[in-house]
N, C-alpha and C positions, 0 to 999 in steps of 0.2 A: 342548272342542275341536270341530272341524267333524264332522258326521255322516259315517260311512263306509258303503260298500256292505254289504249283508247278507252275513254270513259272513266279512268281511275283518277282520283283527286288526292294529291299528296297533302300532308299536314301543312306544309308551307303554303300551298295554294289555298287551302281552307282558311288559314290565318290571314293571308292577304285579302281574301274575299271579305272576311269579317271586318278587317280594318277599312276596306273600301266602303262597305256599308255604313260603318260608323262615321267615316268622314262625310259621306253623303247626308247622313242624318244630322250632322252638325252644320250643314250648309256649305261644305267644302267639296268641290268636285274632285273625287279621287282619280278620275280618268281625264288626264290633261288632253286638251284638243288643239291647242295652238302653242306657239313658242313662248308667249308671255306667261301663260298659265303653267307651262312646263318649268320655266325658270322659277316661278313663284313656288311651285311644288318642290323643286330641288332645294330652294332656299329653306322652305319649311322643314324638309327632311334633315338638312344640315343642322338647323336650330334645334330640332327635336332630338337629334343624336347628341349634340353638345349638351343640351339640358339634361338628358338622361345620364350622360357620363358624369356630370358634376353632381347630380342627385345621388348617384350610386357611390361616387368617390367621397363626397363631402358628408353624405348622410350615412349610408349603410356601412361603408368601409371604415369611416372614422368612428362610428359607434362600436363596431366589432373590435377595432384596435384598442379602444378604451376598455372594453371588457377584457381583452387579452392582457393589457397592462395591469389590471387589477386582479387577475387570476393568480393563484398560488403556484400553478404548474409552470415549468420553465420551457417546455418544448414548443409551446405556441409562440413564445417570444422569438424563437428562431424563424418561424414563418413570417412574423411581422417584420423582422429585420431584413429578410429577403424580399419583402413587399409582394408576397404571394397574392394577397387580396387585390392589390393595386393592378397586378398583371391581369387577373381575371376580370377586373372592372373594365378593362379595355375591350372586352368582348361585347359589352352592352351597346356602345355606339355602333360597333361593327354589325351586330345583329339588327339594330334598328335600321341602319342604312341598307343592309341586305334585304330587309323586308319591304322598305318603302321606295327605294330608288327605282326598282323595276316598274313599280306602279306609276311613278311620276314620269316615266319615259315610255308610256304605252303607245304614243304616237310615233315613236322611233324604235321599232322592234329590234333592229340590229344593235343599237346602243343599249337597249334594255337587256338584251341577251348578254352582251359583253360585260355590262356592269354587274349583272347577276353572277356571272361566273367569276369575275375578278374579286368581287366582294366575298363570295363563298370561299375562294382561296385565302383571302385575308383572314376570314374567321378561322380556317384550319390552322394558319400560321400562328395566330394569336393563342389559339387553344393549346397547340404544341409548346409554344413558348411558356405558357402558364404551367404546364405539366413539367417542363424543364426546371423551372424555378422551384416547384414543389420537390422534385427529386434532389436538387442541391440542398434544400433545407433539410430533407430527410437524411441526407448524407452527413450534414453537420451534426444533427441530433445523434446519429450513430457514433460519430467521433466523440462527442461529449460524454455519451453513456458507455464509451469503450466497447461498443458492440463491434466496431471495426477491427478490434484486436482478435476477435474470434472468427469473423467473416470478412472477406474482401468486399465490403459494401460498395466502395467506389467502383470496383469492376462491374458489379451488377448495375449500378446507376448508369455507367457509361454504356453498357450493353443495351439497357432499356432506352437510353437516349438515341442510340444508333438505330434501334428498331423503330422508334417513333419517327426518326428522320426519314427512313425509307417509306414508312406508312404515309407520312405527310406528302412525300414526293409523289407516290402512286395516286393518292386521293386527289392531289392538286392537278396532276396531269389528266386524271379521269374526268375531273370537273371541267377543265378547260377544253378537253376533247369531246365532252359530252358522251363518254363511254363508261361502261361499268368497270369498277376497279378489278373485277375478276378477269377482264380481258387483258389487262396489263400484267396481272399476277401470273397468268398462264404463260406469258412470254418470258418470264424470268427463268422458267425451266430450260429454255434454250440457251440462256446466258449463264447457266450454273457454272460451267467451266471457267468462264471469265471472272465471275464473282469469286470463285475459289482462288484464282490466281491473284486478283487484286487485293482481296481481303485475307490473304493467307495468314499473316501475323495476327490479325484480329481474331480469326477463327481458332488458331492455335492458342492464342492468349486466353480466349474464352474457355476453351476446354481445360487449359492449365489452371485457370482461375477456379474452376469447379473442383479440380483435384486438390489444389492448394487449400480450398475452403473445407472440403470433405475430410481431408486428412490433417487439417490444422498444421500444415507444413511451415508456413510463414505468415506473420501478421505484422502490421505496423507497430514499431517499438521493439521488435525482436533484434537481437544482435546476431548477425550471420557472418560467416566467412566463406568466400568463394574465390579462391586464388586465381582461377581461370579468367575471371573478369576483373581481377584486382579489387574485389569488394571485401571490406573488413570494417563493419560498423553497424549502426542501427538502421533498420528499415524505416524510411520516412514515409513511403507511400506505395500502395499496391494498386495499380491501375489495370485496365483491361488487357493491355499488351506488354507493359513493362513494370518492373519493380525498382523503385528508387532507393538507393542505399547511401546514407550519409556516412562516409568513412571517418575514422578518428582524426584524420588531418583536415577535416571539414571539406574534403573534395566529395563530389557526387558521382556515383557510379550507377548507370542505367543497365539493368539486366533484363533481357527478354523473359517474360513470364514463363514461357514453355521451357526455358533453360533450367529453371528451378526444378522442373519435373524430370527432364531428361538427363541432367548432370548432377553430380554430387556436390553438396554444400553442407556446412556445419551451422546448426542453429543452437545458440546458447540459451534459449528460453528455459530449458529444463533447469539449468543452473540458477537462473534468476528466480524461478518459481520455487525451487527447493529451499532457498534461503541460505545455502552454503556454497562457498567457492573453494575449489581444491588448491592445495599447495602440495606439489610433489617435487622435492628438491633434495639433493644429496650433498654430503660433505666428504671429500676424499681425505683419508687419514694415512699418514706414513706408517707402514707396517712395522718399521723398526722401533717405533715409539710404543708399541703394544707390549705390555708386561703384566706379571702378577702383582697384586697389591701386597705390601708388607703390613705388619701390625701398625707401624707408624702412619702409613697411608690411611689405613682404616680408621685410626683414631682421628686423624686430621679431617677426613671426609665426613665423619660422624657429626661434626659441627654444622653441616649443611642440613637445614630443616627437612628438605625434600628427600634426603637420603637416610634419615634416622630410622624410620620404620623398616626400610628396605635392608639396611645393613644389619640391624638387629635380628630380623627374621632370617637373613641369609647366614649369619654367623651361627645361629642356633641350628640351622639345617646342616651346615658344613661340619660343625663340631660333632653332631650326632653321627655323621658318616665317617669322619676322620678318626674318631675315638676308637673305632674298630680296627684301625691299622695296628700291626705289630709294633712293639717298642723299638725305637730307632729307625723306623721306616721313614723315608723321605716324604716330606709334606706334599711334594709334587706328584706323588703316587696317589694322592687322594684328590679332593676337590678344593680349589682355591679361587678366590675372586680375582678378576682381571680389571684393569683400568677401563678397557673398552666396554666390557659388560656393565660395569657400574655406571659408566657414562650413559649408556643406553637407558638404564633404569632411571637415572636422574632426568634425562631428557623426556622420557615418557611421563614421569611425575610432574615435570614442569609444564608440559603441554596440557595435562589433564586439569591443572588448576588455572590455566590461562583464560581470562574472561572473554577473549575474542575467538577462541577455538570452539567450534560446534561439537558439543560432547555427544550428540545423538547420531553423528555420522562416523564413518570409518576414521579411526585414529591409530596409526602404526608408526613405530620407530624400528626399522629393520636394517640388518646388515646385508649388503649386496656381495656378490662374488668378488674376490680380489682380482685385481688386474695390474697392468704395468703402471698404473697411476695410484697404486695402493689399494686399500680397502675402504669402501664407501658406506657411510651410515645415511640411510634415506629417511626423510620425514614425509609421511603421507597423512594429510589431515585436511579438514575443511574449515574455512573461516566463516563466522556467522554474519558477515557483512559483505554483500556482493558488489558494492561500489568499487570501481576500479582503483581510484586513488587511495581509498581506505585499505583496500586489499593489499596494495603494494607496500603501504606503510607498515601494516601488521607483519607481512612476510619479511620485510627488512629488519624489523625489530626482533623477530624470533631468531633470525640467523645472525644478527649482531650479537645476541646473547650467546648463541652456540659457539661462535668463534672466540668470544671472550672467555667462556668458561672452560674451554679445552685445556688451558694451561693448568687448571686445578687438578686435572686428571693426568697431567704430564703426557698429553697426546699432542702430536704435531700434525698440522694440516699439510697435505702433500701439494706441492706446486713445482712446476718446472723451473730450472735454474734461470735466473735473469742475468742481464749483462753485468750488473753489480756483483752478483755471486761469482761469476767467472773471473772478474778482475780481482776480487778478494782472494780467490783460490790461487791465482797466478802470483799475487803479491806475497802470499805465505810461502810459496815454493821458491 
C-alpha cells in the first residue's frame, strides 16, 4: 500500500494487528520466525481463504439466490443469471489473503511487500470485474424494460466501463509503484493531446451519444434511412462509438455515432408511433376519355351504393342552377356532371368506408395538374397498420380496385405505347 505519515496507522494495519493478537491468543504465532513456520502460516492462510470462499459461496450466495428465485420481481433474476454475487464472492478470499499473507511473510520483508502489492492489485481487478458484471445486468434490465429505446443505455455502460478501466489502471500502477494516484493523474495532463488523438472516435461518440439521447434522435428499434452509409433498416444497437443498423436485406451497416449528429438521416419512428402509414400515389388518366355524363350514365351510376347520396344531392343542386337558364339554352352553358368528377367522389366515399384507412388522419383525393402523360388523380391517405407487409397488401388492394372500377366511368388509364401497340398500328395500316 502507499506510504503513510510517520506515526499514522491505517485501517488495514489496525486490522492486521488485531488479527495477529487474536492468533497469539489462540496459541498461534502470527509472526513467523523461520521457514517452517512461514510455510505453515502460508498454508493456513490458503486454507482459511478457501474456507471463507466456500462459506460465502455455498452459504451466503446460495441463500440469497434462493431468496431471489422466490421473489416476485424479475430484475433480480437478471443479476442472478449474470452471477453478480458469485463475482463479488471472489473478493472474500482475495481480501483474506491480502490481510494474512503479509503477516505470514514478516521474516521476508521484500516478499511481504511484493505479496501485499500484488494481492492489492488483484482485489482491485476483482472489484472492477464485479462492477462490470453489474453494469451488464443493468443494461439487460434496461433492454427488457424498453428503457434503452429512450436512452442509449449501452453507450453509458460502455463509457462507465472505460472510465473504470482507466481508474483500475491508475490505481494498480500507484499500488505497485507505492505512489499516490494523484501523482499519475497529474501526468495525464501532459498526455492530453495524445489521449485526444487515440480516443478521438470514443470522445466524439460519447458527445454524439449525449446529443442522441437528449434529443431522442435515434433509439434501438427505430427504422432509419441514411443513404450515405447504405443504411435502410432497424437500429439493432447503439453503442458508444457506433450505431448498428440491420438492413431489410439482413445485411449489417455500422455507422459512426457522430455521423448521425453531423449528417442528415431519416427516422421513421414518428410514423410507427402515430399508428398510421402514408399512401401517396397517383393514377394518370387519358384526357381524351374525360367527358360529361349523360342521363343514361347518371342512371347507370346511381345503382352504385357509394354514389347514390352524391348523385342525388348533385342533381338537386344542378337542377336548381340550370332551371334558371333561358328556354332552349344549351345545357353545357350551365353546370353538368363529369365522369372524372364523379369518379373522384366515388373514390373518396370508397376510402372513407374502407376499414384499413385511418379516418382520423389526412384523407384526400385530388386532381393534379395535367401533363404530357395526361391528368393524374392522386390518393393521399394513411393506413392504420404500419407493418410493412400489411401496408403493401392494403395499398395494392386499393389500387387494384381503382384500376378495375375506371371502366365503369369510361375513363382510360394513360400508358405509353408498347411494342404490341405499335405492331397492331402497323398491321392496321
